[in-house]
C-alpha positions in Angstrom: 151.2 62.3 37.3 153.6 62.3 40.2 153.3 59.8 43.1 155.3 59.9 46.2 155.0 57.1 48.7 157.0 56.8 51.9 160.0 58.7 50.3 162.9 58.9 52.5 166.4 60.3 52.1 169.5 60.7 54.4 172.9 62.2 54.5 174.5 61.9 57.8 171.1 61.9 59.5 167.5 61.5 58.1 166.4 64.4 55.8 163.1 63.1 54.4 160.8 61.1 56.7 158.3 59.1 54.6 156.9 61.8 52.2 153.5 60.6 50.9 152.2 63.2 48.1 150.4 63.0 44.8 150.4 65.7 42.2 147.7 65.4 39.4 148.3 66.0 35.8 148.3 69.9 35.1 148.5 70.6 38.8 150.9 73.0 40.4 152.0 71.9 44.0 154.4 74.0 46.1 156.4 72.7 49.0 156.6 75.5 51.6 159.1 75.3 54.4 162.2 77.0 56.0 165.7 76.5 54.6 167.3 73.3 55.6 164.0 71.4 56.0 164.4 69.0 53.1 162.6 70.8 50.3 165.4 70.7 47.7 166.3 67.2 48.6 162.8 66.2 47.7 163.1 67.7 44.4 166.6 66.1 43.7 165.1 62.7 44.7 162.3 63.1 42.3 164.8 64.1 39.5 167.1 61.3 40.4 169.8 63.3 41.6 170.1 61.9 45.2 169.5 58.4 46.5 166.2 57.7 48.4 164.1 55.1 49.8 160.3 54.5 49.1 158.4 54.9 45.8 158.5 57.6 43.2 156.3 57.4 40.1 156.0 59.7 37.2 153.0 59.1 34.9 152.5 55.7 36.3 156.2 54.6 35.8 158.4 53.7 38.8 161.6 55.6 38.8 163.7 52.8 40.3 167.0 52.7 38.5 165.7 55.3 35.8 168.7 57.8 35.2 167.8 61.6 35.5 168.0 62.2 31.7 165.4 59.5 30.9 162.8 60.6 33.5 161.1 63.2 31.4 161.6 65.7 34.1 162.6 69.4 33.7 164.3 71.3 36.5 164.8 75.1 37.0 167.0 76.4 39.9 167.3 79.5 41.9 170.4 80.6 39.8 169.6 80.4 36.2 172.8 78.3 35.5 172.8 79.4 31.9 175.8 78.5 29.8 178.1 81.7 29.3 179.5 80.4 26.0 176.1 80.0 24.3 173.6 82.6 23.3 170.2 82.7 24.3 169.0 80.5 21.6 171.8 78.1 22.3 170.9 77.8 25.9 167.1 77.4 25.3 167.8 74.5 22.6 170.6 72.8 24.7 168.4 69.8 25.4 167.0 69.3 22.0 168.2 66.4 19.9 168.1 67.1 17.1 168.3 70.8 17.1 165.0 72.6 16.6 165.1 76.3 15.8 161.4 76.5 15.6 160.8 75.0 18.9 163.4 77.5 20.5 161.6 80.4 18.8 158.4 79.0 20.2 159.6 78.7 23.7 161.1 82.3 23.7 157.9 83.8 22.4 156.1 81.9 25.2 158.2 83.5 27.9 158.0 86.8 26.4 161.6 87.0 24.8 160.7 86.9 21.3 163.8 88.0 19.2 166.3 87.4 22.0 167.7 84.5 20.5 171.1 85.8 19.3 171.8 87.8 22.4 174.6 86.9 24.9 173.2 85.7 28.3 175.6 88.3 30.0 173.5 91.0 28.4 170.2 89.8 30.4 168.7 91.2 33.5 167.9 88.8 36.3 164.4 88.3 35.3 165.2 87.7 31.6 167.7 85.3 32.6 165.1 83.3 34.6 162.8 83.5 31.7 165.4 81.9 29.4 166.0 79.3 32.2 162.4 78.4 32.1 162.4 78.3 28.4 165.3 75.8 28.4 163.5 73.6 30.9 160.4 73.5 29.0 161.8 73.1 25.5 162.2 69.4 25.7 158.5 69.0 26.6 159.1 67.4 30.1 156.1 65.3 31.6 157.0 67.1 35.0 158.8 70.4 35.8 160.6 70.9 39.1 161.1 74.4 40.3 163.7 74.8 43.1 163.5 78.4 44.5 163.6 79.7 41.0 162.5 83.4 42.2 164.7 83.4 45.3 167.5 85.6 43.9 165.3 88.3 42.5 164.1 91.4 44.3 160.6 91.8 45.6 159.1 93.9 42.9 160.7 91.8 40.0 159.6 88.7 41.7 156.0 89.5 42.1 155.5 90.1 38.4 157.6 87.1 37.3 155.8 84.6 39.5 152.4 85.6 37.7 154.2 85.4 34.3 155.4 82.0 35.0 152.1 80.8 36.3 150.6 82.0 33.1 153.1 80.0 30.9 152.6 76.9 33.1 148.7 77.2 32.9 149.0 77.7 29.1 150.9 74.5 28.7 148.9 72.5 31.2 152.2 71.7 32.9 152.4 69.5 36.0 154.7 71.2 38.5 156.3 70.5 41.8 158.0 73.6 43.3 159.8 74.3 46.6 160.0 77.7 48.3 160.4 79.2 51.7 158.4 82.3 50.6 154.6 81.9 51.6 153.5 84.7 49.2 155.1 82.9 46.2 153.7 79.6 47.2 150.2 81.0 47.8 150.4 82.8 44.3 151.9 80.1 42.3 150.2 76.9 43.5 147.0 75.1 43.2 148.0 73.2 46.5 150.6 74.0 49.2 152.4 71.4 51.1 154.0 72.3 54.3 157.3 70.5 55.1 158.7 70.6 58.7 161.9 68.6 59.6 161.5 66.3 56.6 157.7 65.5 57.3 154.6 66.9 55.5 152.5 68.4 58.2 149.6 69.7 56.0 148.7 69.7 52.4 145.7 71.9 51.0 144.8 74.9 49.0 146.0 78.4 50.0 142.6 79.0 51.4 142.7 75.7 53.5 146.0 76.7 55.0 145.1 80.2 55.8 141.6 79.4 57.3 142.3 75.9 58.9 146.0 75.5 59.9 146.7 72.2 61.0 148.8 73.5 63.9 150.5 76.7 65.3 153.7 75.9 63.1 151.6 76.1 60.0 149.7 79.1 61.2 153.0 81.1 61.8 154.4 79.8 58.5 151.5 81.2 56.3 151.5 84.5 58.1 148.8 84.2 60.8 149.5 85.6 64.3 149.6 83.3 67.3 148.3 84.6 70.8 148.0 82.3 73.8 147.8 79.2 71.5 145.2 80.5 69.0 145.8 81.8 65.4 144.3 85.0 64.2 144.2 86.8 60.9 145.4 90.4 60.9 142.0 92.0 60.5 141.0 90.0 63.8 143.6 92.0 65.9 143.0 95.6 66.8 144.5 98.2 69.0 142.6 98.7 72.2 143.4 100.9 75.3 142.0 98.2 77.5 143.3 95.2 75.5 145.0 92.2 77.4 148.2 92.3 75.3 151.0 94.9 75.5 152.9 95.1 72.2 155.9 97.0 70.8 155.6 97.9 67.1 158.5 96.5 64.9 157.5 97.6 61.4 154.7 98.5 59.1 153.7 98.3 55.6 150.7 99.5 53.4 148.8 96.8 51.4 145.3 96.9 49.7 144.4 100.2 51.2 145.3 99.3 54.8 148.1 99.8 57.1 149.6 96.5 58.2 151.6 96.8 61.5 153.8 94.2 62.8 154.6 93.9 66.7 156.2 91.6 69.3 153.8 90.3 72.0 155.2 87.9 74.6 157.9 86.7 72.3 155.5 86.3 69.3 155.4 88.4 66.1 151.9 89.6 65.3 150.4 91.5 62.4 147.4 93.7 62.9 145.3 96.1 60.7 145.4 99.7 61.7 143.9 103.0 60.6 147.1 104.8 60.6 150.9 104.1 60.4 152.7 103.5 63.7 156.4 104.2 64.1 158.7 101.2 65.2 159.1 101.2 69.0 155.4 102.5 69.7 153.9 100.7 72.6 150.3 99.7 72.0 147.8 97.3 73.7 146.0 94.8 71.5 142.7 92.9 71.5 140.9 90.3 69.4 137.5 90.9 67.7 
Protein backbone atom coordinates (compact mmCIF):
# COMPACT_ATOMS: atom_id res chain seq x y z
CA UNK A 1 0.00 0.00 0.00
CA UNK A 2 2.75 2.47 0.97
CA UNK A 3 6.23 2.32 -0.49
CA UNK A 4 9.08 4.63 0.47
CA UNK A 5 12.36 4.39 -1.42
CA UNK A 6 15.42 6.55 -0.68
CA UNK A 7 13.23 9.32 0.77
CA UNK A 8 15.14 12.41 1.85
CA UNK A 9 14.16 15.78 3.26
CA UNK A 10 16.11 18.81 4.41
CA UNK A 11 15.56 22.13 6.08
CA UNK A 12 18.80 23.94 6.90
CA UNK A 13 20.39 20.50 7.15
CA UNK A 14 19.41 16.92 6.25
CA UNK A 15 16.47 15.56 8.28
CA UNK A 16 15.68 12.32 6.44
CA UNK A 17 18.59 10.35 5.00
CA UNK A 18 17.37 7.80 2.47
CA UNK A 19 14.34 6.14 4.09
CA UNK A 20 13.29 2.76 2.66
CA UNK A 21 10.07 1.30 4.07
CA UNK A 22 7.06 -0.69 2.86
CA UNK A 23 3.70 -0.82 4.64
CA UNK A 24 1.37 -3.58 3.49
CA UNK A 25 -2.37 -3.12 3.03
CA UNK A 26 -4.08 -3.36 6.42
CA UNK A 27 -0.77 -3.17 8.33
CA UNK A 28 -0.02 -0.76 11.19
CA UNK A 29 3.59 0.41 11.25
CA UNK A 30 4.90 2.79 13.89
CA UNK A 31 8.00 4.96 13.57
CA UNK A 32 9.68 5.11 16.98
CA UNK A 33 12.34 7.62 17.92
CA UNK A 34 13.17 10.65 20.05
CA UNK A 35 11.85 14.14 19.41
CA UNK A 36 13.71 15.95 16.65
CA UNK A 37 14.70 12.76 14.85
CA UNK A 38 12.61 13.35 11.71
CA UNK A 39 9.48 11.32 12.51
CA UNK A 40 6.93 14.06 11.84
CA UNK A 41 8.85 15.24 8.76
CA UNK A 42 8.51 11.74 7.32
CA UNK A 43 4.73 11.78 7.83
CA UNK A 44 4.46 15.24 6.28
CA UNK A 45 6.46 14.09 3.27
CA UNK A 46 4.03 11.20 2.75
CA UNK A 47 1.11 13.63 3.11
CA UNK A 48 2.67 16.03 0.60
CA UNK A 49 3.13 18.82 3.12
CA UNK A 50 6.93 19.15 2.83
CA UNK A 51 9.23 18.79 -0.20
CA UNK A 52 11.26 15.60 -0.40
CA UNK A 53 13.53 13.53 -2.56
CA UNK A 54 13.14 9.87 -3.41
CA UNK A 55 10.02 7.87 -4.21
CA UNK A 56 6.73 7.78 -2.33
CA UNK A 57 3.99 5.50 -3.67
CA UNK A 58 0.47 5.02 -2.30
CA UNK A 59 -1.44 2.02 -3.69
CA UNK A 60 1.07 1.79 -6.54
CA UNK A 61 0.70 5.45 -7.53
CA UNK A 62 3.75 7.72 -7.36
CA UNK A 63 2.96 10.85 -5.39
CA UNK A 64 5.22 13.15 -7.41
CA UNK A 65 3.26 16.33 -8.09
CA UNK A 66 0.09 15.00 -6.41
CA UNK A 67 -1.32 17.68 -4.06
CA UNK A 68 -2.16 16.67 -0.47
CA UNK A 69 -5.94 16.71 -0.94
CA UNK A 70 -5.73 14.24 -3.85
CA UNK A 71 -3.49 11.64 -2.20
CA UNK A 72 -6.24 9.74 -0.43
CA UNK A 73 -4.36 10.15 2.83
CA UNK A 74 -5.93 10.99 6.20
CA UNK A 75 -3.94 12.54 9.03
CA UNK A 76 -4.46 12.79 12.78
CA UNK A 77 -2.26 15.00 14.95
CA UNK A 78 -1.26 15.20 18.61
CA UNK A 79 -3.53 18.23 19.02
CA UNK A 80 -7.04 17.37 17.90
CA UNK A 81 -7.30 20.60 15.82
CA UNK A 82 -11.08 20.52 15.91
CA UNK A 83 -12.93 23.52 14.50
CA UNK A 84 -14.43 25.40 17.47
CA UNK A 85 -17.22 26.98 15.38
CA UNK A 86 -18.55 23.56 14.32
CA UNK A 87 -20.29 20.96 16.45
CA UNK A 88 -19.04 17.38 16.64
CA UNK A 89 -21.01 16.28 13.56
CA UNK A 90 -19.77 19.29 11.60
CA UNK A 91 -16.18 18.41 12.44
CA UNK A 92 -16.53 14.75 11.47
CA UNK A 93 -18.28 15.62 8.22
CA UNK A 94 -15.97 18.48 7.28
CA UNK A 95 -14.12 16.51 4.58
CA UNK A 96 -17.22 14.92 3.05
CA UNK A 97 -18.40 16.31 -0.25
CA UNK A 98 -21.36 16.10 -0.56
CA UNK A 99 -22.51 16.09 3.06
CA UNK A 100 -23.36 12.63 4.36
CA UNK A 101 -25.08 12.59 7.78
CA UNK A 102 -25.33 8.79 7.69
CA UNK A 103 -21.57 8.48 7.27
CA UNK A 104 -20.99 10.91 10.13
CA UNK A 105 -23.28 8.90 12.40
CA UNK A 106 -21.53 5.69 11.36
CA UNK A 107 -18.10 7.13 12.22
CA UNK A 108 -19.26 8.44 15.60
CA UNK A 109 -20.70 5.04 16.44
CA UNK A 110 -17.44 3.39 15.37
CA UNK A 111 -15.37 5.50 17.80
CA UNK A 112 -17.84 5.08 20.65
CA UNK A 113 -19.47 8.53 20.46
CA UNK A 114 -22.91 7.69 19.15
CA UNK A 115 -25.27 10.61 19.78
CA UNK A 116 -22.50 13.18 20.24
CA UNK A 117 -23.16 14.90 16.91
CA UNK A 118 -24.94 18.04 18.23
CA UNK A 119 -22.45 18.66 21.03
CA UNK A 120 -19.99 21.53 20.98
CA UNK A 121 -16.36 20.52 20.83
CA UNK A 122 -15.63 22.66 23.89
CA UNK A 123 -17.70 20.22 25.97
CA UNK A 124 -15.48 17.22 25.14
CA UNK A 125 -12.81 15.61 27.29
CA UNK A 126 -9.33 15.14 25.84
CA UNK A 127 -10.03 11.52 24.96
CA UNK A 128 -13.38 12.34 23.37
CA UNK A 129 -11.81 15.10 21.29
CA UNK A 130 -9.21 12.67 19.94
CA UNK A 131 -11.96 10.20 19.07
CA UNK A 132 -13.72 12.94 17.10
CA UNK A 133 -10.44 13.76 15.35
CA UNK A 134 -10.06 10.08 14.44
CA UNK A 135 -13.62 9.91 13.12
CA UNK A 136 -12.97 13.03 11.02
CA UNK A 137 -9.79 11.51 9.56
CA UNK A 138 -11.58 8.24 8.72
CA UNK A 139 -14.83 9.68 7.37
CA UNK A 140 -13.57 10.32 3.79
CA UNK A 141 -12.37 6.68 3.61
CA UNK A 142 -8.66 7.38 3.07
CA UNK A 143 -6.42 4.77 1.51
CA UNK A 144 -3.80 5.46 4.16
CA UNK A 145 -4.00 6.96 7.65
CA UNK A 146 -1.11 8.91 9.18
CA UNK A 147 -0.97 9.34 12.97
CA UNK A 148 1.37 12.03 14.29
CA UNK A 149 1.82 11.49 18.07
CA UNK A 150 -2.00 11.35 18.44
CA UNK A 151 -1.90 10.34 22.12
CA UNK A 152 0.97 12.53 23.26
CA UNK A 153 -1.15 15.16 25.02
CA UNK A 154 -3.15 12.65 27.09
CA UNK A 155 -2.43 11.42 30.59
CA UNK A 156 -0.99 7.93 31.02
CA UNK A 157 -4.20 6.20 32.18
CA UNK A 158 -6.38 7.73 29.46
CA UNK A 159 -3.77 7.05 26.79
CA UNK A 160 -3.47 3.35 27.63
CA UNK A 161 -7.18 2.77 27.08
CA UNK A 162 -7.47 4.99 24.03
CA UNK A 163 -4.57 3.30 22.22
CA UNK A 164 -6.38 -0.04 22.50
CA UNK A 165 -9.68 1.50 21.38
CA UNK A 166 -8.06 3.15 18.37
CA UNK A 167 -6.31 -0.08 17.45
CA UNK A 168 -9.67 -1.89 17.57
CA UNK A 169 -11.22 0.67 15.21
CA UNK A 170 -8.30 0.48 12.77
CA UNK A 171 -8.36 -3.33 12.75
CA UNK A 172 -12.10 -3.36 12.20
CA UNK A 173 -11.71 -1.15 9.14
CA UNK A 174 -8.61 -2.95 7.84
CA UNK A 175 -6.92 0.45 7.71
CA UNK A 176 -3.34 0.86 6.53
CA UNK A 177 -1.54 3.07 9.05
CA UNK A 178 1.80 4.80 9.42
CA UNK A 179 2.15 6.30 12.90
CA UNK A 180 4.96 8.09 14.73
CA UNK A 181 5.65 8.26 18.46
CA UNK A 182 8.47 8.61 20.99
CA UNK A 183 6.59 6.30 23.42
CA UNK A 184 7.80 2.70 23.10
CA UNK A 185 4.83 1.29 25.01
CA UNK A 186 2.43 3.05 22.64
CA UNK A 187 4.35 1.76 19.61
CA UNK A 188 4.51 -1.82 20.90
CA UNK A 189 0.79 -1.82 21.74
CA UNK A 190 -0.47 -0.26 18.51
CA UNK A 191 1.76 -1.59 15.75
CA UNK A 192 2.32 -4.80 13.79
CA UNK A 193 5.87 -3.61 13.09
CA UNK A 194 8.01 -0.88 14.61
CA UNK A 195 10.63 1.09 12.66
CA UNK A 196 13.31 2.76 14.79
CA UNK A 197 14.45 6.13 13.45
CA UNK A 198 17.74 7.68 14.56
CA UNK A 199 19.03 10.97 13.13
CA UNK A 200 16.93 10.59 9.99
CA UNK A 201 17.94 6.98 9.33
CA UNK A 202 16.00 3.77 9.94
CA UNK A 203 18.22 1.50 12.02
CA UNK A 204 15.84 -1.45 12.55
CA UNK A 205 12.40 -2.52 11.39
CA UNK A 206 10.68 -5.49 12.99
CA UNK A 207 7.88 -6.77 15.16
CA UNK A 208 7.84 -5.66 18.81
CA UNK A 209 9.09 -9.15 19.77
CA UNK A 210 11.99 -8.89 17.33
CA UNK A 211 13.07 -5.49 18.64
CA UNK A 212 12.77 -6.64 22.25
CA UNK A 213 14.60 -9.94 21.79
CA UNK A 214 17.05 -9.04 19.01
CA UNK A 215 17.84 -5.29 19.05
CA UNK A 216 20.13 -4.28 16.20
CA UNK A 217 22.41 -2.24 18.49
CA UNK A 218 22.61 -0.69 21.94
CA UNK A 219 20.70 2.41 20.79
CA UNK A 220 17.70 0.26 19.87
CA UNK A 221 18.09 -1.75 23.08
CA UNK A 222 17.88 1.37 25.24
CA UNK A 223 15.02 2.81 23.22
CA UNK A 224 12.83 -0.27 23.66
CA UNK A 225 13.49 -0.41 27.40
CA UNK A 226 16.28 -2.93 27.76
CA UNK A 227 19.15 -2.31 30.17
CA UNK A 228 22.71 -2.07 28.86
CA UNK A 229 25.59 -3.21 31.06
CA UNK A 230 29.13 -3.31 29.68
CA UNK A 231 27.89 -3.33 26.09
CA UNK A 232 25.27 -6.07 26.47
CA UNK A 233 21.49 -5.73 26.62
CA UNK A 234 19.42 -7.40 29.32
CA UNK A 235 15.72 -7.75 30.05
CA UNK A 236 14.55 -6.68 33.54
CA UNK A 237 14.09 -10.27 34.70
CA UNK A 238 17.73 -11.04 33.82
CA UNK A 239 19.06 -8.54 36.38
CA UNK A 240 18.84 -9.21 40.11
CA UNK A 241 20.16 -7.91 43.40
CA UNK A 242 23.15 -9.83 44.72
CA UNK A 243 25.40 -8.93 47.66
CA UNK A 244 28.39 -10.08 45.64
CA UNK A 245 27.24 -8.64 42.31
CA UNK A 246 29.79 -6.86 40.11
CA UNK A 247 27.81 -3.63 39.69
CA UNK A 248 27.09 -0.98 42.29
CA UNK A 249 23.77 0.80 41.69
CA UNK A 250 21.73 3.62 43.21
CA UNK A 251 17.94 3.22 43.02
CA UNK A 252 16.19 6.10 41.22
CA UNK A 253 12.58 4.92 41.09
CA UNK A 254 10.15 2.04 41.16
CA UNK A 255 6.80 0.88 39.86
CA UNK A 256 4.58 -2.17 40.26
CA UNK A 257 3.49 -4.01 37.13
CA UNK A 258 2.08 -7.46 36.43
CA UNK A 259 2.65 -8.57 40.01
CA UNK A 260 6.29 -7.50 40.17
CA UNK A 261 8.27 -4.57 41.53
CA UNK A 262 10.22 -2.97 38.68
CA UNK A 263 13.09 -0.90 40.02
CA UNK A 264 15.16 1.60 38.04
CA UNK A 265 18.71 2.44 39.07
CA UNK A 266 21.85 4.13 37.78
CA UNK A 267 24.90 2.00 37.09
CA UNK A 268 28.04 3.64 35.70
CA UNK A 269 26.02 6.31 33.91
CA UNK A 270 23.42 3.88 32.56
CA UNK A 271 19.79 3.53 33.63
CA UNK A 272 18.91 -0.10 34.28
CA UNK A 273 15.61 -1.72 35.25
CA UNK A 274 15.42 -4.92 37.25
CA UNK A 275 12.78 -7.10 38.92
CA UNK A 276 12.73 -7.12 42.71
CA UNK A 277 10.67 -8.97 45.31
CA UNK A 278 10.07 -5.77 47.27
CA UNK A 279 9.82 -2.02 46.78
CA UNK A 280 13.10 -0.15 47.16
CA UNK A 281 13.30 3.50 48.15
CA UNK A 282 15.05 5.95 45.80
CA UNK A 283 18.63 6.50 46.93
CA UNK A 284 19.08 2.93 48.14
CA UNK A 285 22.49 1.49 47.28
CA UNK A 286 22.43 -2.08 45.96
CA UNK A 287 24.66 -4.45 44.03
CA UNK A 288 23.47 -6.14 40.87
CA UNK A 289 24.28 -9.26 38.93
CA UNK A 290 22.85 -10.92 35.83
CA UNK A 291 21.40 -14.41 35.54
